[in-house]
Each structure stands twice: as C-alpha cells, then as structure tokens.
N, CA, C and O atoms as CSV, one atom per row, in Angstrom:
chain,resi,resn,atom,element,x,y,z
A,1,MET,N,N,-4.417,26.659,-8.304
A,1,MET,CA,C,-5.208,25.999,-7.286
A,1,MET,C,C,-5.194,26.905,-6.027
A,1,MET,O,O,-4.159,27.431,-5.618
A,2,ASN,N,N,-6.371,27.050,-5.454
A,2,ASN,CA,C,-6.412,27.909,-4.271
A,2,ASN,C,C,-5.987,27.110,-3.011
A,2,ASN,O,O,-5.832,25.889,-3.045
A,3,ASP,N,N,-5.814,27.835,-1.938
A,3,ASP,CA,C,-5.322,27.235,-0.698
A,3,ASP,C,C,-6.291,26.214,-0.132
A,3,ASP,O,O,-5.868,25.208,0.437
A,4,LYS,N,N,-7.551,26.452,-0.277
A,4,LYS,CA,C,-8.556,25.515,0.278
A,4,LYS,C,C,-8.489,24.172,-0.414
A,4,LYS,O,O,-8.509,23.131,0.243
A,5,ARG,N,N,-8.410,24.183,-1.743
A,5,ARG,CA,C,-8.310,22.887,-2.457
A,5,ARG,C,C,-6.972,22.236,-2.205
A,5,ARG,O,O,-6.884,21.014,-2.085
A,6,ARG,N,N,-5.917,23.052,-2.122
A,6,ARG,CA,C,-4.574,22.500,-1.818
A,6,ARG,C,C,-4.582,21.840,-0.467
A,6,ARG,O,O,-3.997,20.767,-0.320
A,7,ALA,N,N,-5.205,22.413,0.513
A,7,ALA,CA,C,-5.313,21.818,1.860
A,7,ALA,C,C,-6.060,20.480,1.836
A,7,ALA,O,O,-5.704,19.536,2.542
A,8,LYS,N,N,-7.099,20.430,1.008
A,8,LYS,CA,C,-7.878,19.186,0.879
A,8,LYS,C,C,-6.975,18.073,0.281
A,8,LYS,O,O,-7.060,16.914,0.690
A,9,LEU,N,N,-6.142,18.432,-0.657
A,9,LEU,CA,C,-5.230,17.492,-1.268
A,9,LEU,C,C,-4.164,17.022,-0.295
A,9,LEU,O,O,-3.762,15.858,-0.302
A,10,HIS,N,N,-3.702,17.971,0.562
A,10,HIS,CA,C,-2.709,17.591,1.547
A,10,HIS,C,C,-3.354,16.589,2.578
A,10,HIS,O,O,-2.726,15.634,3.033
A,11,ASP,N,N,-4.624,16.874,2.901
A,11,ASP,CA,C,-5.347,15.900,3.790
A,11,ASP,C,C,-5.429,14.549,3.115
A,11,ASP,O,O,-5.205,13.532,3.771
A,12,ALA,N,N,-5.742,14.496,1.822
A,12,ALA,CA,C,-5.851,13.241,1.081
A,12,ALA,C,C,-4.514,12.554,1.048
A,12,ALA,O,O,-4.461,11.333,1.195
A,13,GLN,N,N,-3.410,13.292,0.860
A,13,GLN,CA,C,-2.054,12.707,0.890
A,13,GLN,C,C,-1.762,12.082,2.231
A,13,GLN,O,O,-1.195,10.991,2.291
A,14,ARG,N,N,-2.135,12.743,3.308
A,14,ARG,CA,C,-1.873,12.184,4.645
A,14,ARG,C,C,-2.670,10.893,4.844
A,14,ARG,O,O,-2.148,9.930,5.407
A,15,MET,N,N,-3.920,10.859,4.392
A,15,MET,CA,C,-4.735,9.638,4.511
A,15,MET,C,C,-4.112,8.513,3.680
A,15,MET,O,O,-4.043,7.372,4.136
A,16,LEU,N,N,-3.659,8.829,2.465
A,16,LEU,CA,C,-3.015,7.823,1.637
A,16,LEU,C,C,-1.737,7.321,2.234
A,16,LEU,O,O,-1.411,6.137,2.146
A,17,GLN,N,N,-0.982,8.268,2.870
A,17,GLN,CA,C,0.244,7.832,3.523
A,17,GLN,C,C,-0.073,6.855,4.717
A,17,GLN,O,O,0.648,5.885,4.954
A,18,HIS,N,N,-1.155,7.155,5.430
A,18,HIS,CA,C,-1.554,6.268,6.495
A,18,HIS,C,C,-1.940,4.923,5.991
A,18,HIS,O,O,-1.594,3.903,6.587
A,19,ALA,N,N,-2.661,4.902,4.888
A,19,ALA,CA,C,-3.055,3.608,4.233
A,19,ALA,C,C,-1.771,2.880,3.732
A,19,ALA,O,O,-1.660,1.663,3.881
A,20,LEU,N,N,-0.858,3.587,3.170
A,20,LEU,CA,C,0.382,2.985,2.722
A,20,LEU,C,C,1.153,2.382,3.869
A,20,LEU,O,O,1.707,1.292,3.730
A,21,ASP,N,N,1.205,3.061,5.002
A,21,ASP,CA,C,1.879,2.532,6.165
A,21,ASP,C,C,1.218,1.212,6.633
A,21,ASP,O,O,1.903,0.251,6.983
A,22,ALA,N,N,-0.101,1.195,6.629
A,22,ALA,CA,C,-0.786,-0.033,7.022
A,22,ALA,C,C,-0.560,-1.185,6.055
A,22,ALA,O,O,-0.340,-2.324,6.466
A,23,ILE,N,N,-0.620,-0.866,4.729
A,23,ILE,CA,C,-0.346,-1.911,3.729
A,23,ILE,C,C,1.091,-2.459,3.899
A,23,ILE,O,O,1.296,-3.672,3.873
A,24,GLU,N,N,2.022,-1.615,4.062
A,24,GLU,CA,C,3.427,-2.054,4.237
A,24,GLU,C,C,3.554,-2.932,5.481
A,24,GLU,O,O,4.266,-3.936,5.456
A,25,GLN,N,N,2.876,-2.570,6.560
A,25,GLN,CA,C,3.003,-3.391,7.784
A,25,GLN,C,C,2.378,-4.816,7.607
A,25,GLN,O,O,2.940,-5.824,8.035
A,26,VAL,N,N,1.179,-4.834,6.949
A,26,VAL,CA,C,0.538,-6.142,6.647
A,26,VAL,C,C,1.372,-6.912,5.675
A,26,VAL,O,O,1.491,-8.130,5.804
A,27,LEU,N,N,1.943,-6.265,4.725
A,27,LEU,CA,C,2.782,-6.928,3.707
A,27,LEU,C,C,4.002,-7.602,4.409
A,27,LEU,O,O,4.325,-8.761,4.147
A,28,ASP,N,N,4.652,-6.837,5.296
A,28,ASP,CA,C,5.806,-7.359,6.016
A,28,ASP,C,C,5.357,-8.552,6.904
A,28,ASP,O,O,6.026,-9.584,6.956
A,29,ASP,N,N,4.245,-8.387,7.578
A,29,ASP,CA,C,3.735,-9.501,8.402
A,29,ASP,C,C,3.457,-10.737,7.600
A,29,ASP,O,O,3.785,-11.850,8.013
A,30,GLU,N,N,2.826,-10.534,6.405
A,30,GLU,CA,C,2.463,-11.682,5.557
A,30,GLU,C,C,3.732,-12.360,5.016
A,30,GLU,O,O,3.792,-13.585,4.913
A,31,ARG,N,N,4.738,-11.554,4.673
A,31,ARG,CA,C,6.010,-12.176,4.186
A,31,ARG,C,C,6.665,-12.990,5.248
A,31,ARG,O,O,7.192,-14.074,4.998
A,32,ASP,N,N,6.625,-12.421,6.518
A,32,ASP,CA,C,7.166,-13.186,7.628
A,32,ASP,C,C,6.407,-14.459,7.861
A,32,ASP,O,O,7.024,-15.499,8.090
A,33,ALA,N,N,5.091,-14.426,7.812
A,33,ALA,CA,C,4.271,-15.573,7.978
A,33,ALA,C,C,4.530,-16.621,6.915
A,33,ALA,O,O,4.570,-17.817,7.202
A,34,LEU,N,N,4.709,-16.150,5.648
A,34,LEU,CA,C,4.927,-17.122,4.570
A,34,LEU,C,C,6.220,-17.887,4.852
A,34,LEU,O,O,6.284,-19.078,4.545
A,35,GLU,N,N,7.242,-17.267,5.415
A,35,GLU,CA,C,8.468,-17.982,5.681
A,35,GLU,C,C,8.264,-19.093,6.674
A,35,GLU,O,O,9.028,-20.058,6.674
A,36,GLY,N,N,7.218,-18.990,7.558
A,36,GLY,CA,C,6.979,-20.004,8.560
A,36,GLY,C,C,6.035,-21.131,8.116
A,36,GLY,O,O,5.809,-22.086,8.859
A,37,ILE,N,N,5.502,-21.013,6.933
A,37,ILE,CA,C,4.552,-22.044,6.452
A,37,ILE,C,C,5.405,-23.197,5.872
A,37,ILE,O,O,6.257,-22.984,5.009
A,38,PRO,N,N,5.152,-24.407,6.366
A,38,PRO,CA,C,5.856,-25.598,5.827
A,38,PRO,C,C,5.528,-25.742,4.292
A,38,PRO,O,O,4.398,-25.515,3.862
A,39,GLU,N,N,6.543,-26.118,3.518
A,39,GLU,CA,C,6.407,-26.291,2.106
A,39,GLU,C,C,5.311,-27.272,1.706
A,39,GLU,O,O,4.711,-27.138,0.640
A,40,ASN,N,N,5.049,-28.265,2.569
A,40,ASN,CA,C,4.014,-29.258,2.183
A,40,ASN,C,C,2.580,-28.704,2.308
A,40,ASN,O,O,1.633,-29.389,1.922
A,41,MET,N,N,2.406,-27.525,2.820
A,41,MET,CA,C,1.135,-26.893,2.897
A,41,MET,C,C,0.896,-25.980,1.730
A,41,MET,O,O,0.791,-24.763,1.877
A,42,THR,N,N,0.812,-26.590,0.557
A,42,THR,CA,C,0.834,-25.932,-0.707
A,42,THR,C,C,-0.274,-24.884,-0.812
A,42,THR,O,O,-0.030,-23.763,-1.258
A,43,GLU,N,N,-1.492,-25.249,-0.400
A,43,GLU,CA,C,-2.633,-24.333,-0.541
A,43,GLU,C,C,-2.410,-23.083,0.308
A,43,GLU,O,O,-2.687,-21.973,-0.146
A,44,ARG,N,N,-1.921,-23.247,1.513
A,44,ARG,CA,C,-1.682,-22.075,2.352
A,44,ARG,C,C,-0.572,-21.203,1.770
A,44,ARG,O,O,-0.664,-19.976,1.808
A,45,VAL,N,N,0.479,-21.831,1.231
A,45,VAL,CA,C,1.552,-21.104,0.583
A,45,VAL,C,C,1.001,-20.315,-0.574
A,45,VAL,O,O,1.324,-19.135,-0.708
A,46,GLU,N,N,0.192,-20.905,-1.407
A,46,GLU,CA,C,-0.350,-20.241,-2.588
A,46,GLU,C,C,-1.237,-19.079,-2.156
A,46,GLU,O,O,-1.162,-18.005,-2.753
A,47,ARG,N,N,-2.076,-19.260,-1.134
A,47,ARG,CA,C,-2.906,-18.213,-0.635
A,47,ARG,C,C,-2.096,-16.995,-0.136
A,47,ARG,O,O,-2.420,-15.840,-0.413
A,48,SER,N,N,-1.052,-17.313,0.595
A,48,SER,CA,C,-0.186,-16.301,1.141
A,48,SER,C,C,0.521,-15.527,0.019
A,48,SER,O,O,0.581,-14.297,0.032
A,49,GLU,N,N,1.057,-16.289,-0.958
A,49,GLU,CA,C,1.722,-15.655,-2.081
A,49,GLU,C,C,0.741,-14.768,-2.844
A,49,GLU,O,O,1.115,-13.675,-3.269
A,50,GLY,N,N,-0.481,-15.202,-3.025
A,50,GLY,CA,C,-1.509,-14.409,-3.680
A,50,GLY,C,C,-1.790,-13.120,-2.959
A,50,GLY,O,O,-1.910,-12.058,-3.571
A,51,ALA,N,N,-1.895,-13.224,-1.637
A,51,ALA,CA,C,-2.135,-12.064,-0.784
A,51,ALA,C,C,-0.966,-11.096,-0.927
A,51,ALA,O,O,-1.171,-9.889,-1.050
A,52,ILE,N,N,0.205,-11.594,-0.914
A,52,ILE,CA,C,1.440,-10.744,-1.020
A,52,ILE,C,C,1.419,-10.018,-2.368
A,52,ILE,O,O,1.688,-8.819,-2.429
A,53,SER,N,N,1.109,-10.719,-3.419
A,53,SER,CA,C,1.045,-10.107,-4.771
A,53,SER,C,C,0.038,-8.964,-4.803
A,53,SER,O,O,0.327,-7.879,-5.308
A,54,HIS,N,N,-1.185,-9.230,-4.239
A,54,HIS,CA,C,-2.187,-8.187,-4.231
A,54,HIS,C,C,-1.811,-6.988,-3.387
A,54,HIS,O,O,-2.103,-5.845,-3.739
A,55,LEU,N,N,-1.138,-7.273,-2.232
A,55,LEU,CA,C,-0.693,-6.172,-1.372
A,55,LEU,C,C,0.375,-5.397,-2.064
A,55,LEU,O,O,0.388,-4.173,-1.940
A,56,GLU,N,N,1.289,-6.022,-2.797
A,56,GLU,CA,C,2.320,-5.296,-3.562
A,56,GLU,C,C,1.652,-4.405,-4.616
A,56,GLU,O,O,2.063,-3.260,-4.805
A,57,ASP,N,N,0.652,-4.910,-5.285
A,57,ASP,CA,C,-0.099,-4.100,-6.275
A,57,ASP,C,C,-0.771,-2.903,-5.616
A,57,ASP,O,O,-0.737,-1.790,-6.139
A,58,ALA,N,N,-1.362,-3.141,-4.495
A,58,ALA,CA,C,-2.089,-2.070,-3.733
A,58,ALA,C,C,-1.078,-1.019,-3.292
A,58,ALA,O,O,-1.312,0.183,-3.420
A,59,LYS,N,N,0.019,-1.484,-2.786
A,59,LYS,CA,C,1.109,-0.517,-2.364
A,59,LYS,C,C,1.528,0.343,-3.534
A,59,LYS,O,O,1.594,1.566,-3.417
A,60,SER,N,N,1.810,-0.285,-4.658
A,60,SER,CA,C,2.236,0.478,-5.860
A,60,SER,C,C,1.175,1.477,-6.256
A,60,SER,O,O,1.489,2.616,-6.600
A,61,SER,N,N,-0.079,1.063,-6.211
A,61,SER,CA,C,-1.149,1.986,-6.614
A,61,SER,C,C,-1.216,3.181,-5.685
A,61,SER,O,O,-1.351,4.315,-6.145
A,62,VAL,N,N,-1.126,2.951,-4.410
A,62,VAL,CA,C,-1.229,4.016,-3.425
A,62,VAL,C,C,-0.019,4.943,-3.603
A,62,VAL,O,O,-0.158,6.165,-3.550
A,63,GLU,N,N,1.154,4.364,-3.812
A,63,GLU,CA,C,2.368,5.192,-4.039
A,63,GLU,C,C,2.185,6.066,-5.220
A,63,GLU,O,O,2.577,7.233,-5.191
A,64,ASP,N,N,1.573,5.524,-6.320
A,64,ASP,CA,C,1.314,6.305,-7.489
A,64,ASP,C,C,0.295,7.426,-7.231
A,64,ASP,O,O,0.416,8.530,-7.763
A,65,ALA,N,N,-0.682,7.122,-6.425
A,65,ALA,CA,C,-1.702,8.138,-6.111
A,65,ALA,C,C,-1.068,9.248,-5.305
A,65,ALA,O,O,-1.402,10.411,-5.530
A,66,VAL,N,N,-0.197,8.964,-4.404
A,66,VAL,CA,C,0.517,9.982,-3.633
A,66,VAL,C,C,1.335,10.873,-4.533
A,66,VAL,O,O,1.291,12.098,-4.422
A,67,ARG,N,N,2.096,10.243,-5.440
A,67,ARG,CA,C,2.877,11.043,-6.418
A,67,ARG,C,C,1.989,11.912,-7.278
A,67,ARG,O,O,2.330,13.062,-7.555
A,68,GLN,N,N,0.872,11.394,-7.699
A,68,GLN,CA,C,-0.041,12.221,-8.584
A,68,GLN,C,C,-0.590,13.457,-7.810
A,68,GLN,O,O,-0.704,14.560,-8.344
A,69,LEU,N,N,-0.913,13.200,-6.543
A,69,LEU,CA,C,-1.405,14.332,-5.748
A,69,LEU,C,C,-0.272,15.352,-5.502
A,69,LEU,O,O,-0.527,16.556,-5.533
A,70,GLU,N,N,0.952,14.903,-5.264
A,70,GLU,CA,C,2.060,15.826,-5.133
A,70,GLU,C,C,2.232,16.630,-6.345
A,70,GLU,O,O,2.488,17.831,-6.260
A,71,SER,N,N,2.102,16.022,-7.483
A,71,SER,CA,C,2.232,16.793,-8.745
A,71,SER,C,C,1.110,17.786,-8.930
A,71,SER,O,O,1.335,18.894,-9.416
A,72,ALA,N,N,-0.120,17.397,-8.540
A,72,ALA,CA,C,-1.204,18.346,-8.638
A,72,ALA,C,C,-1.040,19.517,-7.766
A,72,ALA,O,O,-1.327,20.641,-8.179
A,73,VAL,N,N,-0.580,19.304,-6.547
A,73,VAL,CA,C,-0.359,20.412,-5.612
A,73,VAL,C,C,0.719,21.349,-6.029
A,73,VAL,O,O,0.637,22.552,-5.779
A,74,GLU,N,N,1.762,20.806,-6.682
A,74,GLU,CA,C,2.862,21.651,-7.137
A,74,GLU,C,C,2.533,22.579,-8.271
A,74,GLU,O,O,3.205,23.590,-8.476
A,75,ARG,N,N,1.508,22.239,-9.003
A,75,ARG,CA,C,1.155,23.080,-10.173
A,75,ARG,C,C,0.380,24.285,-9.836
A,75,ARG,O,O,0.029,25.062,-10.725
C-alpha cells in the first residue's frame, strides 16, 4: 500500500475513533438515564434498554472497523 492510501486510511481511523468516542459518551449518558427511570415506567425503560442495546452493537461494529483498518495499514 502506498503512503497516500495509507494516509487516507489513517484519516478514516481518526474519524471512526471520533465516532466511537461519541457513541461511548451517549451510551454512558443513556445508562445513567436508565438508572433514574422509575421501574413503573415500563415503556420508557424498554425504550432506553433498546437504545442501549443498539448503541452497544454500534460500538462493537465501529471497534471492529477500526481493528480492520489497522490490519489493512500494517500489511
């Protein structure tokens, strides 16, 4: 891989890391918010738990993408 393509991949890694940081912040905020929802508000609890699940999946996917780019750059 030439330096120009490698630099583009490094840019993509930085963007993904920025996205990962944002996802982690929202995930932490949503977890904190969930703790404050009264148990009798079942629908809100379920929505929050669903959002947390999707955010965890997104986080995992972005982490995998970062690892894949790291592997591509190393080769």
